[in-house]
N, C-alpha and C positions, 0 to 999 in steps of 0.2 A: 504494500500500500504506500502510495506517495505521500510525502509530508506536505501539509498545507502551508502555503506561504504566510509569513508573519509580517504584519504591517508595523513598522516602527516609526514613531514620531519623535522629533527632537524637543517637543513641548511647545514649539512656536508655530511651525509650518502646519497649516491645516487645522489649527485649533480654533474652533468657533465659539465654544462656550467657556467663559471665564468664571473662576470661583470668586468669592467676595474679595479676597485679598488682591487678586489680580485685577479685578474691576476697580478697586480703590486706587491701585497704583496707576492704572490706565487713565482714570479720571483726575488723579491728583487729590483725592479725598482720603479722609480717615475711614477705616473699616466700619466704625460705628456710624458714620454719616451715611455710608452706602446702605447699611442695614436699615437705618431710619428712613431714607428716601425710598427704599424698596417697600417698607412697611406702609408708608403713606401713599404708595403707588405713584410716586413722582419719578421713579426710575424703572424702566421696563426690565423684568426679570422672569426667569423660568424656575419653577419649583420642581426639583428632581428628588422625590422622596422628601426628606426633611431639609435637604440642602438647597440653597439658592444658587442659580447659575445665571450669568449675564451674557447675552448674545453680543458678540463683538460688533456686528453691523448695527444692531439696535442702539448700542452705546455711541457709535459714531453718528447715527442719526440724531440721538439725544443731544450731542454736542453741537451739531449743525443747527438744530432747532432752537437751542438756547444761546447761540452766539449773538452778541450785541454788536451791530455794525457801528463803525466809526462815523462821525459827522465830518463831512468834507468841507 
């Protein structure tokens, strides 16, 4: 019987869901702030069992939607 191929990730490439600590680092916020914003539904998140996960594309959209433009 042939061995099944194993997919290996370096932790960055192809990673779409971030944990709370990674999301906090990505957004430049404290972990407690990320939990609070998720609880208040200010920050989009996915619940996987008891854990919160944050979609990288959703976080990028969140940043774009909350960017304040400069006055020219």
